[in-house]
LORO-746337 format. One record per residue (C-alpha): x, y, z; residue in three letters. Coordinates in Angstrom, 2 decimals. Layout:
BEGIN
       u       v       w resn
       X       Y       Z  ALA
...
end
This chain:
BEGIN
       u       v       w resn
   12.87  -12.04  -33.20  MET
   10.96  -13.28  -36.18  THR
   12.23  -13.07  -39.70  SER
   10.00  -13.83  -42.69  PRO
   10.57  -16.98  -44.65  ALA
   11.47  -14.87  -47.65  SER
   14.82  -14.24  -45.98  SER
   15.91  -17.58  -47.35  ARG
   15.95  -16.06  -50.80  ALA
   18.72  -13.73  -49.68  ARG
   21.07  -16.51  -48.65  THR
   24.10  -16.61  -50.96  PRO
   24.43  -20.37  -50.72  SER
   22.87  -21.17  -54.05  ARG
   26.12  -21.19  -55.96  LEU
   26.52  -23.99  -58.43  SER
   29.73  -25.82  -57.58  LEU
   29.69  -25.61  -53.76  PRO
   25.97  -26.35  -53.71  LEU
   26.38  -29.47  -55.83  ASN
   29.24  -30.72  -53.68  VAL
   27.44  -30.07  -50.39  TRP
   24.19  -31.49  -51.73  ASN
   25.87  -34.73  -52.83  ALA
   27.77  -34.95  -49.53  LEU
   24.58  -34.47  -47.50  THR
   22.60  -37.08  -49.41  ILE
   25.53  -39.53  -49.38  GLY
   25.96  -39.31  -45.59  ILE
   22.22  -39.64  -45.07  ALA
   22.00  -42.77  -47.22  LEU
   24.91  -44.45  -45.44  ILE
   23.49  -43.74  -42.01  VAL
   19.95  -44.67  -43.04  ALA
   20.93  -48.02  -44.60  LEU
   20.03  -50.23  -41.58  PRO
   16.69  -48.45  -41.19  VAL
   15.95  -48.94  -44.87  LEU
   16.85  -52.62  -44.58  VAL
   14.35  -52.98  -41.74  VAL
   11.68  -51.08  -43.66  LEU
   11.96  -53.47  -46.62  THR
   10.24  -56.02  -44.39  HIS
    7.06  -53.96  -44.64  LEU
    6.29  -55.51  -47.99  PHE
    6.71  -59.10  -46.83  MET
    3.77  -61.32  -45.77  PRO
    3.24  -61.97  -42.05  THR
    1.02  -65.09  -42.23  ASP
   -1.69  -63.63  -40.01  GLY
    0.59  -62.54  -37.17  ILE
   -0.75  -58.97  -37.32  TRP
   -4.30  -60.20  -36.81  GLN
   -3.13  -62.07  -33.72  HIS
   -1.28  -59.02  -32.35  LEU
   -4.20  -56.72  -33.09  GLY
   -6.67  -58.90  -31.20  SER
   -4.44  -59.50  -28.16  THR
   -1.60  -57.10  -27.28  VAL
   -1.47  -54.30  -29.88  LEU
   -4.02  -52.01  -28.14  PRO
   -2.03  -52.33  -24.90  ARG
    1.22  -51.54  -26.72  TYR
   -0.35  -48.44  -28.23  LEU
   -2.02  -47.19  -25.05  GLY
    1.05  -47.61  -22.83  ASN
    3.36  -46.06  -25.43  THR
    1.11  -43.01  -25.87  LEU
    0.88  -42.57  -22.09  PHE
    4.66  -42.66  -21.72  LEU
    5.16  -40.25  -24.63  VAL
    2.69  -37.66  -23.28  VAL
    3.82  -37.95  -19.65  THR
    7.56  -37.95  -20.33  VAL
    7.22  -35.18  -22.94  GLY
    5.41  -32.86  -20.53  LEU
    7.64  -33.79  -17.61  GLY
   10.93  -33.26  -19.42  THR
    9.70  -29.97  -20.92  PHE
    8.64  -28.52  -17.58  VAL
   11.67  -29.69  -15.60  ILE
   14.29  -29.10  -18.30  GLY
   13.10  -25.69  -19.51  THR
   12.20  -24.35  -16.07  GLY
   15.48  -25.26  -14.42  THR
   17.48  -24.02  -17.42  ALA
   15.86  -20.59  -17.17  TRP
   16.41  -20.44  -13.42  LEU
   20.15  -21.19  -13.53  VAL
   20.77  -18.84  -16.47  VAL
   18.70  -15.82  -15.48  MET
   18.20  -15.93  -11.69  CYS
   20.40  -15.66   -8.61  ARG
   19.49  -17.98   -5.73  PHE
   21.33  -20.23   -3.25  PRO
   23.19  -23.08   -4.95  GLY
   22.77  -21.84   -8.52  ARG
   26.39  -22.46   -9.55  ARG
   26.20  -25.98   -8.17  LEU
   22.97  -26.73  -10.01  PHE
   24.40  -25.54  -13.34  GLU
   26.26  -28.82  -13.67  TRP
   24.37  -30.83  -11.05  GLY
   21.18  -30.82  -13.13  LEU
   23.05  -32.71  -15.85  LEU
   24.10  -35.59  -13.61  LEU
   21.01  -37.83  -14.14  PRO
   22.10  -38.03  -17.78  LEU
   24.86  -40.42  -16.70  ALA
   22.40  -42.87  -15.09  VAL
   20.94  -45.56  -17.41  PRO
   17.20  -46.00  -17.10  THR
   17.52  -49.68  -16.31  TYR
   19.99  -48.90  -13.50  VAL
   17.69  -46.36  -11.84  ILE
   14.82  -48.83  -12.22  ALA
   16.78  -51.54  -10.41  TYR
   17.87  -49.15   -7.66  ALA
   14.40  -47.79   -6.88  TYR
   12.78  -51.21   -7.11  THR
   15.15  -52.56   -4.47  ASP
   14.54  -49.47   -2.33  PHE
   10.73  -49.24   -2.60  LEU
    9.59  -52.84   -2.97  GLN
    7.72  -54.71   -0.21  TYR
   10.92  -56.20    1.19  ALA
   12.85  -52.95    0.77  GLY
   14.02  -50.67    3.58  PRO
   11.19  -48.11    3.32  ILE
    8.26  -50.51    3.61  GLN
   10.13  -52.64    6.15  THR
   10.67  -49.56    8.34  TRP
    6.97  -48.62    8.04  LEU
    5.82  -52.07    9.12  ARG
    8.26  -52.24   12.03  GLU
    7.47  -48.71   13.21  THR
    3.67  -48.84   13.07  PHE
    3.15  -52.57   13.49  GLY
    1.51  -52.90   10.09  TRP
    1.30  -56.03    8.03  SER
    0.51  -56.66    4.36  ALA
   -2.78  -55.05    3.39  GLY
   -2.86  -52.58    6.31  ASP
   -1.44  -49.69    4.33  TYR
   -1.22  -48.32    0.81  PHE
    2.15  -47.87   -0.86  PHE
    2.54  -46.90   -4.54  PRO
    3.89  -49.66   -6.76  ASP
    7.06  -48.47   -8.48  ILE
    6.82  -51.35  -10.95  ARG
    3.92  -49.78  -12.84  SER
    3.22  -47.56  -15.82  LEU
    3.31  -44.44  -13.63  TRP
    6.56  -45.60  -12.04  GLY
    8.17  -46.16  -15.44  ALA
    7.05  -42.73  -16.67  ALA
    8.42  -41.01  -13.55  THR
   11.83  -42.68  -13.65  LEU
   12.23  -42.18  -17.41  ILE
   11.42  -38.48  -16.93  THR
   14.01  -38.13  -14.16  LEU
   16.69  -39.61  -16.42  VAL
   15.76  -37.85  -19.69  LEU
   14.98  -34.27  -18.60  TYR
   18.71  -33.30  -18.97  PRO
   18.26  -33.53  -22.76  TYR
   15.88  -30.57  -22.60  VAL
   17.82  -28.80  -19.85  TYR
   21.11  -28.96  -21.74  MET
   19.80  -27.68  -25.06  LEU
   17.52  -25.09  -23.45  ALA
   20.35  -23.75  -21.31  ARG
   22.65  -23.54  -24.33  ALA
   19.92  -21.65  -26.20  ALA
   19.33  -19.21  -23.34  PHE
   23.08  -18.58  -23.00  LEU
   23.36  -17.85  -26.73  GLU
   20.56  -15.29  -26.71  GLN
   21.41  -11.65  -27.19  SER
   21.29   -9.32  -24.21  VAL
   19.85   -6.61  -26.46  CYS
   16.69   -8.62  -27.06  VAL
   16.21   -9.28  -23.36  LEU
   16.95   -5.63  -22.49  ASP
   14.18   -4.49  -24.82  VAL
   11.75   -6.73  -22.95  GLY
   12.90   -5.35  -19.60  ARG
   12.56   -1.72  -20.75  THR
    8.98   -2.52  -21.76  LEU
    8.27   -3.44  -18.15  GLY
    8.25   -7.21  -18.46  ARG
    9.28   -9.11  -15.37  GLY
   11.09  -12.46  -15.24  PRO
    8.00  -14.56  -16.01  TRP
    6.70  -12.48  -18.94  ARG
   10.23  -12.06  -20.30  LEU
   10.60  -15.82  -20.22  PHE
    7.26  -16.65  -21.87  THR
    7.14  -13.91  -24.51  SER
   10.81  -13.41  -25.49  VAL
   13.25  -16.09  -24.33  ALA
   11.00  -19.11  -24.80  LEU
   10.08  -18.36  -28.46  PRO
   13.75  -17.74  -29.31  LEU
   14.77  -21.01  -27.66  ALA
   11.90  -22.99  -29.16  ARG
   13.97  -24.91  -31.78  PRO
   16.43  -26.09  -29.13  ALA
   13.70  -26.99  -26.64  ILE
   11.75  -28.90  -29.25  VAL
   14.96  -30.68  -30.22  GLY
   15.51  -31.71  -26.60  GLY
   11.93  -32.90  -26.12  VAL
   12.14  -34.82  -29.40  SER
   15.26  -36.60  -28.19  LEU
   13.55  -37.45  -24.91  ALA
   10.49  -38.78  -26.75  LEU
   12.54  -40.88  -29.15  MET
   14.50  -42.29  -26.24  GLU
   11.20  -43.04  -24.52  THR
    9.94  -44.88  -27.58  LEU
   13.19  -46.83  -27.68  ASN
   13.30  -47.59  -23.94  GLU
   13.50  -51.29  -23.19  PHE
   15.38  -52.15  -19.99  GLY
   13.22  -50.26  -17.48  ALA
    9.82  -51.02  -19.03  VAL
   10.65  -54.69  -19.44  GLN
   11.78  -54.94  -15.80  TYR
    8.58  -53.20  -14.69  PHE
    6.40  -55.47  -16.84  GLY
    5.03  -52.56  -18.93  VAL
    4.14  -53.59  -22.48  ASP
    5.13  -51.01  -25.10  THR
    5.94  -51.05  -28.78  PHE
    9.60  -51.60  -27.95  THR
    9.06  -54.61  -25.70  THR
    6.63  -55.91  -28.31  GLY
    9.30  -55.63  -31.00  ILE
   11.80  -57.54  -28.89  TYR
    9.26  -60.19  -27.95  ARG
    8.02  -60.58  -31.53  THR
   11.50  -60.67  -33.08  TRP
   13.49  -62.69  -30.57  PHE
   10.73  -64.54  -28.71  GLY
    8.31  -65.48  -31.45  MET
   10.89  -65.47  -34.25  GLY
    8.64  -63.25  -36.40  GLU
   11.20  -60.86  -37.89  GLN
    8.80  -59.44  -40.46  VAL
    6.11  -58.54  -37.91  ALA
    8.72  -57.07  -35.56  ALA
   10.12  -54.92  -38.37  ALA
    6.62  -53.71  -39.12  GLN
    6.14  -52.77  -35.46  LEU
    9.42  -50.85  -35.67  ALA
    8.08  -49.09  -38.76  ALA
    5.07  -48.00  -36.70  CYS
    7.49  -46.39  -34.24  LEU
    9.20  -44.59  -37.10  LEU
    5.86  -43.36  -38.41  ALA
    4.99  -42.08  -34.93  PHE
    8.23  -40.11  -34.62  VAL
    7.90  -38.70  -38.15  ILE
    4.37  -37.57  -37.28  ALA
    5.68  -35.77  -34.18  LEU
    8.37  -33.97  -36.18  VAL
    5.96  -32.96  -38.94  LEU
    3.40  -31.74  -36.39  LEU
    5.95  -29.48  -34.73  GLU
    7.18  -28.07  -38.02  ARG
    3.60  -27.46  -39.16  TRP
    2.84  -25.61  -35.92  SER
    5.93  -23.48  -36.44  ARG
    4.71  -22.56  -39.93  GLY
    6.85  -20.09  -41.83  LYS
    8.28  -18.41  -38.75  ARG
   12.03  -18.36  -38.33  ARG
   13.96  -17.29  -35.23  TYR
   17.31  -15.54  -35.60  PHE
   19.61  -13.37  -33.51  HIS
   20.12  -10.19  -35.49  THR
   22.82   -8.55  -33.40  THR
   26.38   -9.34  -32.52  GLY
   26.26   -7.55  -29.15  ARG
   26.78  -10.16  -26.46  TYR
   27.22   -8.85  -22.93  GLN
   26.83  -10.21  -19.44  GLN
   23.40  -11.81  -19.15  MET
   20.93   -9.82  -17.01  PRO
   20.09  -11.66  -13.82  GLU
   17.12  -11.46  -11.49  PHE
   18.01  -11.68   -7.81  ALA
   15.52  -13.86   -5.94  LEU
   14.95  -13.29   -2.24  HIS
   13.18  -15.01    0.61  GLY
   10.66  -17.68   -0.28  GLY
   11.19  -17.31   -4.02  ARG
   14.91  -17.98   -3.68  ALA
   14.38  -21.13   -1.63  TRP
   11.60  -22.26   -3.96  ALA
   14.04  -21.99   -6.89  ALA
   16.62  -23.96   -4.91  THR
   14.07  -26.67   -4.14  LEU
   12.91  -26.78   -7.76  ALA
   16.47  -27.45   -8.93  CYS
   17.39  -29.77   -6.06  LEU
   14.44  -32.16   -6.44  THR
   15.29  -33.62   -9.90  PRO
   18.97  -33.94   -8.94  VAL
   18.07  -35.65   -5.68  LEU
   15.59  -38.09   -7.21  LEU
   17.40  -38.65  -10.50  GLY
   20.99  -38.96   -9.29  PHE
   21.81  -38.64   -5.60  LEU
   19.36  -41.19   -4.20  ILE
   19.91  -43.92   -6.84  PRO
   23.68  -43.39   -6.73  SER
   23.63  -43.62   -2.96  GLY
   21.60  -46.82   -3.12  LEU
   24.00  -48.34   -5.64  LEU
   26.96  -47.23   -3.55  GLY
   25.51  -48.92   -0.48  TYR
   24.85  -52.14   -2.42  LEU
   28.37  -52.05   -3.87  SER
   29.82  -51.59   -0.39  PHE
   27.73  -54.48    0.93  GLN
   28.72  -56.87   -1.86  GLY
   30.03  -55.61   -5.17  GLY
   31.41  -57.29   -8.23  ASP
   34.07  -59.92   -7.68  ALA
   35.80  -58.85  -10.91  LEU
   36.36  -55.29   -9.71  PHE
   39.97  -54.37  -10.46  GLY
   42.03  -55.11  -13.56  ALA
   39.07  -56.43  -15.52  ALA
   37.20  -53.19  -14.91  PHE
   40.01  -51.18  -16.47  LEU
   39.49  -53.16  -19.64  GLU
   35.71  -52.71  -19.51  PHE
   36.08  -48.98  -18.91  ALA
   38.72  -48.64  -21.63  GLY
   36.45  -50.31  -24.19  ASN
   33.54  -48.09  -23.22  SER
   35.59  -44.88  -23.33  LEU
   37.17  -45.73  -26.68  LEU
   33.84  -46.46  -28.34  LEU
   32.16  -43.40  -26.83  ALA
   34.96  -41.00  -27.80  THR
   35.16  -42.15  -31.42  ILE
   31.40  -42.31  -31.88  ALA
   30.78  -38.85  -30.40  SER
   33.46  -37.21  -32.54  GLY
   32.22  -38.79  -35.77  VAL
   28.56  -38.14  -34.93  ALA
   29.11  -34.43  -34.28  VAL
   31.13  -34.05  -37.50  SER
   28.50  -35.80  -39.63  LEU
   25.64  -33.93  -37.96  ALA
   27.36  -30.62  -38.65  LEU
   27.81  -31.53  -42.31  LEU
   24.20  -32.71  -42.61  LEU
   22.79  -29.59  -40.93  SER
   24.89  -27.22  -43.00  TYR
   24.15  -29.11  -46.20  GLY
   20.43  -28.79  -45.50  ALA
   20.91  -25.07  -44.85  ARG
   22.71  -24.57  -48.16  LEU
   20.06  -26.44  -50.12  ASN
   16.73  -26.47  -48.24  PRO
   15.08  -28.58  -50.91  GLY
   12.67  -31.42  -50.41  ARG
   15.19  -34.17  -51.23  ILE
   17.74  -32.84  -48.75  THR
   15.14  -32.41  -46.01  ARG
   13.84  -35.92  -46.48  VAL
   17.37  -37.36  -46.54  ALA
   18.38  -35.68  -43.27  THR
   15.16  -36.71  -41.54  ARG
   15.54  -40.31  -42.61  VAL
   19.16  -40.30  -41.39  ALA
   18.01  -39.09  -37.98  ALA
   15.23  -41.64  -37.59  MET
   17.52  -44.43  -36.36  GLY
   17.16  -43.10  -32.81  TYR
   13.55  -44.29  -32.75  ALA
   14.41  -47.85  -33.76  VAL
   15.34  -50.27  -30.95  PRO
   19.03  -51.02  -30.72  GLY
   18.66  -54.70  -31.50  SER
   16.60  -53.95  -34.60  VAL
   19.30  -51.54  -35.79  VAL
   21.86  -54.27  -35.10  ALA
   19.96  -56.76  -37.24  VAL
   19.56  -54.16  -39.97  GLY
   23.35  -53.74  -39.94  ILE
   24.20  -57.43  -39.76  LEU
   22.16  -58.39  -42.81  ILE
   24.13  -56.28  -45.36  PRO
   27.53  -56.50  -43.62  PHE
   27.49  -60.26  -43.19  VAL
   26.62  -60.54  -46.88  TRP
   29.48  -58.15  -47.73  LEU
   31.92  -60.14  -45.56  ASP
   30.99  -63.33  -47.39  HIS
   31.54  -61.64  -50.75  GLN
   34.97  -60.38  -49.66  ILE
   35.92  -63.81  -48.33  ASN
   34.82  -65.54  -51.53  ASP
   36.79  -63.06  -53.63  LEU
   40.01  -63.31  -51.60  ILE
   39.73  -67.07  -51.26  LYS
   39.23  -67.44  -54.99  GLY
   42.21  -65.20  -55.79  GLN
   44.69  -66.13  -53.05  PHE
   43.24  -69.21  -51.31  GLY
   43.10  -67.39  -47.94  VAL
   40.08  -67.06  -45.61  VAL
   40.24  -63.65  -43.90  VAL
   37.18  -64.08  -41.65  GLY
   34.68  -61.40  -40.65  LEU
   36.56  -58.22  -41.51  LEU
   33.62  -55.87  -40.94  LEU
   30.89  -57.62  -38.96  SER
   33.43  -59.06  -36.52  GLY
   35.22  -55.81  -35.70  SER
   34.61  -52.71  -33.60  ALA
   33.91  -50.79  -36.81  PHE
   30.40  -52.20  -36.96  ILE
   29.78  -51.03  -33.38  LEU
   30.75  -47.46  -34.26  ILE
   28.47  -47.64  -37.28  TYR
   25.58  -48.84  -35.10  ALA
   26.14  -45.98  -32.65  TYR
   26.06  -43.47  -35.50  LEU
   22.78  -44.89  -36.74  VAL
   21.30  -44.80  -33.26  ARG
   22.63  -41.50  -31.98  PHE
   23.14  -39.25  -34.99  LEU
   19.76  -37.69  -34.20  ALA
   21.09  -36.63  -30.78  VAL
   23.82  -34.46  -32.26  SER
   21.80  -33.50  -35.35  PHE
   18.87  -32.01  -33.39  ASN
   21.17  -29.98  -31.16  ALA
   23.29  -28.66  -34.03  ILE
   20.35  -27.99  -36.36  GLU
   18.60  -25.95  -33.67  ALA
   21.72  -23.88  -33.03  SER
   22.47  -23.40  -36.73  LEU
   18.89  -22.33  -37.38  GLY
   19.34  -19.32  -35.09  LYS
   22.19  -17.89  -37.17  VAL
   20.67  -15.28  -39.44  THR
   21.25  -15.76  -43.21  PRO
   22.73  -12.25  -43.37  SER
   25.88  -13.66  -41.75  MET
   26.23  -16.11  -44.63  ASP
   25.74  -13.25  -47.06  ALA
   28.40  -11.10  -45.37  ALA
   30.88  -13.98  -45.30  SER
   30.37  -14.88  -48.94  ARG
   30.68  -11.29  -50.12  THR
   34.02  -11.18  -48.30  LEU
   35.26  -14.08  -50.44  GLY
   34.66  -17.02  -48.12  GLN
   33.56  -20.34  -49.59  THR
   30.72  -22.39  -48.12  ALA
   33.23  -24.47  -46.17  GLY
   35.09  -21.38  -44.99  GLY
   31.84  -19.85  -43.77  THR
   31.05  -22.99  -41.81  LEU
   34.54  -23.13  -40.29  ARG
   35.08  -19.43  -39.49  LYS
   31.55  -18.13  -38.84  VAL
   29.10  -20.83  -37.85  HIS
   31.33  -23.17  -35.85  THR
   32.58  -20.51  -33.38  PRO
   29.00  -19.27  -32.84  LEU
   27.76  -22.81  -32.18  MET
   30.65  -23.97  -30.02  ARG
   28.48  -24.50  -26.95  GLY
   25.92  -26.53  -28.88  SER
   28.65  -28.60  -30.55  LEU
   30.10  -29.46  -27.14  ILE
   26.63  -30.31  -25.84  ALA
   25.97  -32.57  -28.83  ALA
   29.27  -34.40  -28.34  GLY
   28.67  -35.02  -24.66  ILE
   25.12  -36.24  -25.32  LEU
   26.39  -38.85  -27.77  VAL
   29.29  -39.77  -25.48  PHE
   27.02  -40.49  -22.51  VAL
   24.46  -42.32  -24.65  ASP
   27.13  -44.62  -26.08  VAL
   28.39  -45.34  -22.57  MET
   24.89  -46.56  -21.65  LYS
   23.97  -48.30  -24.92  GLU
   23.20  -51.96  -24.40  LEU
   21.16  -53.91  -27.02  PRO
   23.23  -53.07  -30.10  ALA
   26.47  -53.57  -28.15  THR
   25.43  -57.03  -26.96  VAL
   24.60  -58.19  -30.48  ILE
   27.41  -56.55  -32.46  LEU
   30.41  -56.50  -30.13  ARG
   33.47  -58.53  -31.18  PRO
   34.31  -61.67  -29.22  PHE
   35.80  -61.00  -25.76  ASN
   34.93  -57.31  -26.07  PHE
   32.77  -56.32  -23.08  ASP
   31.76  -52.87  -21.85  THR
   30.57  -51.55  -18.51  LEU
   26.97  -51.51  -19.72  ALA
   27.10  -55.18  -20.75  ILE
   28.55  -56.20  -17.40  ARG
   25.95  -54.22  -15.41  ALA
   22.98  -55.51  -17.34  HIS
   24.05  -59.14  -17.40  SER
   24.33  -59.18  -13.59  LEU
   21.16  -57.17  -12.93  ALA
   19.14  -59.37  -15.29  ALA
   20.02  -62.29  -13.00  ASP
   18.81  -60.23   -9.99  GLU
   22.42  -59.91   -8.78  ARG
   21.91  -56.22   -8.11  LEU
   24.65  -55.92   -5.49  ALA
   27.21  -57.16   -8.01  GLU
   25.72  -55.09  -10.83  ALA
   25.95  -51.95   -8.71  SER
   29.74  -51.80   -9.15  THR
   29.71  -51.54  -12.93  SER
   26.61  -49.30  -12.76  SER
   28.49  -46.88  -10.52  LEU
   31.44  -47.04  -12.91  ALA
   29.18  -45.91  -15.78  ILE
   27.93  -43.04  -13.65  VAL
   31.44  -42.08  -12.51  ALA
   32.78  -42.02  -16.07  VAL
   29.93  -39.74  -17.11  GLY
   30.24  -37.26  -14.24  ILE
   33.45  -35.53  -15.34  LEU
   32.35  -34.90  -18.96  PRO
   29.05  -33.52  -17.64  VAL
   30.83  -31.05  -15.35  ILE
   33.26  -30.02  -18.09  LEU
   30.33  -29.59  -20.44  LEU
   28.60  -27.18  -18.08  SER
   31.75  -25.08  -17.69  VAL
   32.48  -25.09  -21.43  ALA
   28.91  -24.09  -22.30  MET
   29.12  -21.00  -20.11  ARG
   32.58  -19.99  -21.34  ARG
   31.73  -20.60  -25.00  SER
   29.01  -17.97  -25.05  ARG
   29.92  -15.28  -27.61  PRO
   31.30  -12.27  -25.78  GLY
   32.38  -14.25  -22.72  SER
end
């Protein structure tokens, strides 16, 4: 349902003291999180000694073309797969639906570089598929056509298979939170499943779906492992090559700024297309969701539509990795893996909890004071997801190494003791990097859910004597419980897979499963890397299943 923009004027949040406190808190959090990005952006005003002219005449057009192709292809693919499967499992009855509710989330636990390694080994010329074809039909090289997985199309397909759960998760949460009354009105007007989906459910879920697609696009722009392995030149590989290969930090930072500008343009375009429309649920009646029973060919078509992304995005690559692990495996499997897994779980748990808390504060602060400064601050804070992990790491190291030196000089001057790297040499800096990188993940999910809560609920709460904080705690948080859980799991799984920032910022002798997997796979020791890769997947499976169950049970009225 659409509510005019003038409804904002009725919100009771414009009270002096709480507004000032929340406004300062929102801007303060945004500035802290945006610090590394701002450090990188300061390089925009530094001279590059002609390096841009060289890039523009050689590789920049290829970076731009490949990046745009990936963005368009992955955006469309994740939207179609994620939204379509979410609607099917929420609103339709067909064979295997309960299994697909959580099964469709499983590819989220597979890193893109892991699925790239698995499929390359499976589909390459020396792999089992092409070997079987040659032995069966007596073919030799050049006698048959076989698509090259290590290509731009291959990269787009695999990235889509891994990233569609972002859209599926948020779209499913949005469909589950929708009011039965709204859907019943559509059904009484004679609208079938398809028209009910396109004209009622899809517009109401638009903020969540756009949030999921935005996350997938930003992750695509940030993707490095798979595209580098496939030899696909994008802005991200160009940033790495320019920064760490050519040693041109200024030019690399300026390329990163181009990525930021691209993401900002996408966000502004979506908000302009939305205009002044706002989407709220205006009823508190939440009943059992109406379901459409599918029969015959339609039922099996729905089953196939849900099975295909799970099969290609999780079951096949996991099976391939399992076979490789059984054939060889990592020699360090055992006690060392408990340490790797413990480090990964500790970092992911802390980062996800802090990220969800900060995203909730930022979203609510922007709701209380929807002014230009607050909007800009929250958007800047969420832009770190579009910056490559290593660039974020460098943006963090520059100020924190300086701060460590200042602390050391002060303590040494006062007490004659050298304390070492208190901040840049600890796990604290890793948590900070994860917040910079993944705050957008939780922020988009929470902002979309919060935006569907009508301002009249704020008004009712405030007239009953609740403060702004009390309204957030007692009204908004229970309504958004499913989205909060989804946001936490998204950050948790992303931290488990994070590689570049972890490699650069981790303390000495502090390895994670992702570091172990990538270091072995980069040396083409895929059989050994498969063990730690499977461990990453295994750790992510249980939270994904629990997330699916919690999302369904957290629906108001359940």
